[in-house]
C-alpha positions in Angstrom: -2.3 3.0 12.7 -4.9 2.0 15.3 -3.0 3.9 18.4 -3.0 7.0 15.9 -6.2 6.8 15.5 -7.2 6.9 19.2 -5.2 9.9 19.2 -6.6 11.8 16.5 -10.1 10.7 16.6 -13.8 10.3 18.2 -15.7 7.6 17.4 -18.2 8.3 14.7 -15.3 10.6 12.5 -14.5 9.5 9.3 -11.5 8.4 8.2 -10.8 8.5 4.5 -8.8 5.8 2.5 -8.3 5.7 -1.5 -9.3 2.0 -2.5 -8.5 -0.2 -3.7 -6.3 0.0 -0.7 -4.3 -2.1 2.0 -7.0 -4.1 3.4 -5.9 -3.6 7.3 -6.7 -0.4 7.0 -10.3 -1.1 7.3 -10.3 -2.8 10.6 -8.2 -0.6 11.7 -11.0 2.5 11.2 -13.5 0.4 11.9 -12.1 -0.9 15.5 -11.8 3.1 16.5 -15.4 3.5 15.7 -15.0 5.2 13.4 -16.4 5.4 9.8 -14.6 4.4 6.8 -14.8 7.3 3.6 -13.7 5.8 0.3 -11.8 8.3 -2.6 -12.0 5.6 -4.8 -8.8 5.6 -7.0 -10.0 6.3 -10.9 -8.8 3.6 -12.7 -8.3 4.0 -16.8 -5.8 2.4 -19.2 -4.1 0.1 -16.9 -3.1 3.4 -15.1 -4.7 4.5 -11.3 -5.1 8.7 -10.8 -6.5 10.3 -7.5 -10.0 11.7 -7.6 -9.7 14.9 -6.5 -13.3 15.8 -6.8 -14.6 12.8 -4.7 -11.6 13.8 -2.4 -13.0 17.3 -1.8 -16.2 16.2 -1.2 -15.1 13.7 1.6 -12.3 16.0 3.1 -15.6 18.5 3.6 -17.3 16.8 6.0 -17.3 18.1 9.3 -16.0 15.2 10.4 -13.6 14.1 8.1 -10.5 14.0 10.4 -7.8 11.7 8.6 -6.8 10.6 5.7 -4.8 7.4 5.2 -2.1 7.5 2.3 -0.8 5.1 1.2 2.4 6.5 -0.6 3.9 4.4 -2.4 0.3 2.8 -2.8 0.0 -0.5 -2.0 -1.5 -2.7 -4.1 -1.5 -0.6 -7.4 1.8 0.6 -7.3 1.5 4.4 -8.1 4.2 6.5 -6.9 2.6 9.6 -6.3 4.2 12.8 -7.8 5.0 15.6 -6.2 1.7 17.7 -7.8 -0.6 14.9 -6.9 0.6 15.4 -2.9 0.5 19.1 -3.6 -3.0 18.9 -4.8 -4.1 16.6 -1.5 -2.4 18.6 0.7 -3.9 21.9 0.0 -7.4 20.4 0.1 -6.6 18.6 3.6 -5.4 21.9 4.8 -8.7 23.6 3.5 -10.6 21.4 5.6 -8.3 20.6 8.7 -7.9 17.0 7.9 -4.9 15.1 9.2 -2.5 12.9 7.6 -0.8 9.7 8.1 1.1 9.1 5.7 2.0 5.0 5.2 5.5 5.1 3.3 6.7 1.7 4.0 7.2 0.6 0.5 9.0 4.0 -0.2 12.1 2.6 -0.7 11.2 -0.2 -3.5 11.1 2.1 -5.8 11.6 1.0 -9.5 13.9 2.8 -12.5 12.7 6.3 -13.2 10.6 7.0 -10.2 11.2 9.1 -7.2 9.3 8.4 -4.2 8.8 11.8 -2.7 7.8 12.3 1.4 4.6 13.7 2.0 5.4 16.1 4.5 8.3 17.4 2.6 6.1 18.8 -0.5 5.2 22.0 1.0 6.1 23.8 4.5 2.5 23.4 5.8 2.6 20.5 5.4 4.7 18.9 8.3 2.8 20.3 11.3 -0.5 18.3 9.2 1.6 15.0 8.9 2.2 11.6 10.4 4.6 10.0 8.6 4.8 5.8 9.1 8.0 4.3 7.8 10.1 0.9 8.6 12.9 -1.2 7.3 10.8 -4.1 7.5 9.8 -4.2 3.5 12.9 -3.0 2.2 15.4 -5.5 3.9 13.0 -8.3 4.8 13.2 -8.3 8.7 9.4 -7.7 9.4 9.7 -10.7 11.8 11.6 -8.1 14.1 9.0 -6.1 14.4 10.2 -2.8 14.5 8.5 0.5 12.4 9.2 4.3 12.6 6.6 7.0 13.3 7.7 10.6 12.6 5.1 13.0 14.3 6.9 17.1 14.4 4.0 18.0 16.2 4.5 17.9 19.4 1.2 18.1 20.9 0.4 15.1 18.7 3.7 13.5 19.6 3.4 13.6 23.2 -0.1 12.3 23.6 1.1 9.5 21.5 3.8 8.7 23.6 1.2 8.4 26.4 -0.8 5.9 24.8 2.3 4.2 23.8 3.2 4.0 27.4 0.0 3.3 29.0 -0.2 -0.2 27.2 3.5 -0.8 27.7 4.8 -0.4 24.5 7.4 2.2 25.0 10.6 0.4 24.1 11.4 -2.1 20.6 12.9 -5.3 21.7 16.9 -5.2 21.3 17.3 -7.2 17.7 15.1 -4.7 16.2 17.4 -1.6 17.1 20.4 -3.3 16.3 18.6 -5.1 13.3 17.4 -1.6 12.2 20.5 0.2 12.6 22.5 -2.6 10.9 20.3 -2.7 7.6 20.1 1.4 7.5 23.9 1.6 7.6 24.9 -1.6 5.6 22.1 -2.5 4.2 22.3 -0.4 0.9 24.7 -2.9 -1.4 21.8 -5.8 -0.6 19.0 -3.3 -1.4 20.6 -2.4 -4.9 20.6 -6.0 -5.7 17.2 -6.8 -4.5 15.7 -4.1 -6.7 17.3 -5.0 -9.5 16.3 -8.9 -9.0 12.8 -7.4 -8.9 12.7 -5.3 -12.0 13.7 -8.0 -13.7 10.9 -10.5 -12.0 8.6 -7.6 -13.0 9.9 -7.9 -16.4 9.2 -11.7 -16.6 5.9 -11.4 -15.3 4.8 -9.2 -17.4 6.2 -10.2 -20.9 4.9 -13.9 -19.9 1.8 -12.9 -19.3 1.3 -10.7 -22.3 2.8 -13.8 -24.7 0.9 -16.5 -22.8 -1.9 -15.2 -20.7 -3.4 -12.2 -22.3 -6.4 -12.5 -20.6 -4.8 -11.2 -18.0 -3.0 -7.6 -17.5 -0.6 -6.4 -14.8 -0.8 -2.8 -13.8 2.9 -2.0 -14.0 3.7 -1.1 -10.7 5.9 2.6 -9.7 7.3 0.7 -6.6 6.7 -2.0 -4.1 7.3 -5.7 -4.9 3.7 -6.4 -5.6 1.8 -6.4 -8.7 -1.7 -5.7 -8.9 -3.3 -8.6 -11.4 -6.6 -7.4 -13.5 -8.4 -10.6 -14.4 -11.2 -9.2 -15.6 -10.7 -10.7 -18.9 -11.6 -14.2 -17.4 -14.8 -15.7 -17.7 -14.3 -16.1 -14.1 -17.3 -14.5 -11.6 -15.2 -11.8 -9.0 -16.3 -13.7 -6.4 -15.2 -16.9 -7.7 -11.9 -16.2 -9.3 -9.7 -16.4 -6.2 -11.1 -19.6 -5.3 -10.3 -20.4 -9.1 -6.7 -19.7 -9.1 -6.5 -21.8 -5.4 -8.3 -24.8 -7.0 -7.2 -24.8 -10.4 -3.6 -23.7 -10.1 -3.1 -24.5 -6.6 -1.9 -20.7 -6.3 -3.1 -18.8 -3.4 -2.7 -15.0 -4.7 -4.4 -11.9 -2.6 -7.8 -11.9 -3.1 -8.7 -8.7 -5.1 -12.1 -8.0 -3.3 -10.5 -7.4 0.1 -8.6 -4.2 -0.7 -12.1 -2.4 -1.2 -15.1 -2.5 -4.2 -12.6 -1.2 -7.0 -10.9 -4.6 -6.4 -13.2 -6.9 -7.3 -12.0 -8.6 -10.7 -8.4 -8.4 -9.3 -5.6 -10.3 -7.2 -2.5 -9.1 -5.7 0.8 -11.0 -6.5 3.8 -10.9 -4.4 7.1 -10.8 -6.7 9.4 -10.9 -4.4 10.9 -14.3 -4.4 13.2 -16.5 -6.6 12.6 -16.3 -10.4 11.4 -20.3 -10.5 8.9 -19.8 -8.3 7.4 -17.0 -10.5 8.0 -19.4 -13.3 6.3 -22.4 -11.5 3.2 -20.4 -10.2 2.6 -18.5 -13.7 3.4 -22.2 -15.8 -0.3 -23.5 -13.2 -1.8 -20.2 -14.0 -1.8 -20.7 -18.0 -2.7 -24.5 -17.5 -5.9 -23.4 -15.0 -7.1 -20.7 -17.7 -6.7 -22.9 -20.6 -9.5 -25.3 -19.0 -11.9 -22.2 -19.1 -11.6 -22.1 -23.1 -12.8 -26.0 -23.4 
């Protein structure tokens, strides 16, 4: 992302993100001397949608150059529909905004949802899109540090390649190459089992919270191995929420406030773990919440 923004922007340009969103995006944009433009998602009745009117306003700024699209979205778990992606693309084309589509969680969709690569929605998207994917989340091989950047636009691809070579980053390591090949050629049965287990974990967490800690309301993800947890029903100030779970329950979630203004009062849970760990964690959280009622 840092190198892509070096190619696509100049200091002072605007980069749009749709918060609450993966928090390293903020630092990446600032590191390149660009301004963060927040197109805040609309949260209503436990569901997130894109604010297209606001997005049009942000994209129409003369210095708006890039949208970092998170698809599927981290942390809210939305799998954007073709209609949503097409409407985004029309606005970006109208205002000449380039799209970096972060599709890292694209393989981790739940039943009933189908990921659509942004670049495939409309032929006009292709040359205006850089797609970022990786086997790291899908196959749990982040330590191999392999990722795939798809740049159909030849001019941008050549500039990006020159930048990689200038920093000595033109070759992945041998383990990353072999691990990626093995994952994509032979990993489907394993992935299918992982997705089934994740779905069971999701159902377990949802049911447990509903029956035992109704003050905590999960935003049901359509994809990813994460749950975005609405904790606004607790009598705890947003700035104290993270420390409450850590000090009272011995649980360190991802602090919602780091994901942008819309993350206040939320925490992010990783459910890609053995069921017994989730059970222990939720029992601790339940006990901690009970202390607030005394």
